[in-house]
N, C-alpha and C positions, 0 to 999 in steps of 0.2 A: 600071564600067569607069573608066579614068582617062583625063584629057585635060590637055593643057599650054594655060593659060590665062595671059597674059601672065608669062611664066616661072614657072610654080609648076604642080605635077603636080597638079591637083584630083580627087579622088576623087567620084565622082555614079551614083547607080544611077535608071534608067528604068523604071518598073513598067507597061510597057504592056498594059494588059486588053484595053482596045479602042480602034482609032482614032478613033472617033468621038466619045470622052469626050473630054474636058477634063484639061489637064495642071495639078496641083496642085505647085508646087514647095514644100519645107518646108525650112525654114533653122531649126537645133536651137539648142541654148542654151550657153554657157559651161561647158565640160568636157566638152561631148556629142558627139554623130556622129548622120551618117542612122539610124545603127541605135537610138538612141533611140527610133525612132517604129516598129519593126520590129511592135510588137504591135498597131499600129493596121491593118495595109496590108489583112488579109482584109477588114476591114471598110469601107474606102475604094474599094479595087477596082470595086464593085459600079455604084459612080456617079463615079470620077476616075479617071485615070493619074498615082498619087504618084511623085515625081521628089524624090528624097532626095540632098542635097549637104553632103559634110563642109566644112565652113567652114574657110576660112584656118587651118594649124597644126592643127586636129584630126583625130580619126580618122586615116583613109588619107591626107588632102591634105599636102601637104608645107607647111611653113612657110617663116619668114623668120628671120634673126639679128638684125635691126634693126626694133626696133618702131615706126618711123613705115610699116613695108610694112605694117603692121595697122590705119591709118587709117581712119576710113570710107569717104573717097572711094577709097582704093586697093581697097577688098573691095568697094564697090559696082561699081567699074568690072571686076572679076573676075566678079562672078556676072552681071553685065548681060553680056559679053561670052559666056558660058558659055550663058545663055538665047536670046542672037540666033543663037547657031553652031549650037545643039544642039536647039531645041526649036522647034515651032509656038507661035508668041507672038501675040500677048498671052496670058499666062498668069494662073493662079491663085495668089497669093504666100501663104504662110502664114509666118510666123515667133513663136518663143517666146523669151519673153526678152530675150538679147543676140540669136538670131537674129530678133527682133520691131525690134529698133531698127534693124537693117540693113534688113528690109523695109520698112520707114518709110522710110528714106532710099534706097531705089529706087525706090519710088511719088514720091517727088519729086523725084529727079533724071533719071528714066525714064519717065515716066507711060504713056508707049506703048507698055511692054513689059506694063503690067500690067493684066490686067481687073478684078479685083477683088484686095482686101488683106486677110487675115486676121492679127489680130494677137491674142498671147496674153501678159498682164501684163508687157508691153508700156509703157516710158515714152518721153515726147518729147524727155528731158533734162533735165539743172538748171538751172536760171535764174540765181536768185540765186550772187553769185559768190564770197561766202564759202563759198557749201555746195559749189560744185564745185569749189574748192581742197582742201575737207576731204576729198571724196571722192577726188581726186587722191593725196592724201597717203595716204589707206588703200590706193588700190589699187596705191602704190609700195610701203606695207609689204609687201602681201600678194603682191606679187612679189617682193621679197627672201624673204620666207617661201618662197614655191613652189623659186626656187633652193637656198635652204639645207636645206630639208627638207618634199619633196614629200606624203610622204606623212603629215607633220604637220597639213600644209596642209591636206589632204584630210579629216583628221581634225574638225578644225574648221571646216571649211566644211562638210560636213553635218550637224552640231549647230547650225548657226544657226537661227535661228526661223523663217527664211523657207521653209524645208525640211519643218519638222516640224512644220506645221499640220494634216494628214492621213497617216494610214498607209500607205504602199503595199504592195503584196505584197510577199511575201519574195521569188519568182524575179525580180522586176521589177525590185526593190531591186538584187541580185545583178548583173543586167544593167547599171545603171547604175554601180557600182560599178566592175565589170569597164573598161568605156569609159573612166571616170574613171583608173584606172589604169595605162591606156595610151597615154595623152597623153605626149607630149613637154614636160617641164617648163619648158626653155625659153623654148618656143612659146605656152604657157599666160601665162608673164610676158609677155613680148611682147604678147599678146592685151588683156593688163590696161592694160598701159601706153600701148599704141597705140587701144586703142578701148574702153577702160573708160567706164563712164556719166559719170564726172566729164569725160571726155577728150572724147567725143563732142560734138559742139555743138549745144545745146539748138533746138527747131526749131518749138517752138510756133506759135510766130510766121508760121509755113509751113502749117501743118496745111489753113487753108481753101482751100490750094491742088489739094489732093487732090479731086478731083471724082469716083472710083471709088467704086464701092459699097464700104463698108469695114464688117466685124463686129469689133468687140471683145469679147472674152474676159477675164475675169476670176475669181477665186474668191471668195466672199463671206468665207472666213476671212482673205483676204490685205488687210487692210483698209487699206493704204497702196496698193496698186494700184488697189483699188476707187476709192479718192479721184482718182489719177492718171488712170482711164480715164474718170471722169465728165468729169472735164475735158477730157478729149481728143472724147467725145462733142460737146460743146459747141462746139468748135472745128473738127472734120470737117463740112461739108456735107451728106454723103449716106452716114451711118454708122447702127449700130444695136450697141447694149450688152448683151451678155448677163452677168449675174453667177450663175455656176453654184455651185448650193447646196452644202454638205458638202463643198467643195475650197478649196483655198492657193493656192500660185502654181503648182503644175505640173497642170493641170487635164488637161491628155492624159494624166498617168502615173495620176493620183487618181480620175478619174472619167471614163473614156475613151468609156463608153455616152452617157453626156453630151454630151461633146467631138465625137464623130460624128455625132449628134444636130444638134448644133449647125451645123456643117461641113454637112451634107446639107442641112436646111432653109434657111441663108443662100443658098448655091449655087440650089438649088430655085428661092426666092424670085426671085433674080436672072435667072432664064430663060436661064440657061448649060447647064442640064443640063435 
């Protein structure tokens, strides 16, 4: 369904299996959409009601012409308003990569709407100033490339080592490629400029404020994010870290069975289901 949220038409899909089951709100990564998780739905519905949201400018959700509208505070306000007005809350909140950064900031700014937090391949931001500025410059160059040659950008993006750590199935790869090709380039560029990793304020110093149960997921071959999530585990007072074998950055795509088992076990252990 589509709903206007703070002036933007958001697309989201509530897959309600049974009223008594908890709601799992799922936030996708950069260039993705709620459809990125379609292959998981049949395995999720026995123990939760998945909610798939196309984030700002992605999938069937409108974007904005100015990149400031993609800032972390703007997107947090959008998703929080959607959850508060459309779903029984607090909810279980899952985010992958970019969606994980957004989910983390939602938990910090609106903890009352979050039961538990599940973060896959997520960072708390970049702390060293020189590194932040370098990443901002990289994202600006990528934004220029998106606007000038989107197909060329996608080819280079897919060849990044981050996405070539583990082979995913051909059918699912085709699905992801189709989702990427259907995005609006100007909105993807604005996403990088407004909510890139270098632009997002680093929040490591705030992690101890999150009292909710947190599950951190990272792939064993994704060494950079293993290190980041080990740091997050130390800073979050009520968290557990699962390092998934034979997986890289995209656990939900590369090892979907392990992903489902990890989510089910975590929710069961928290006595939410």
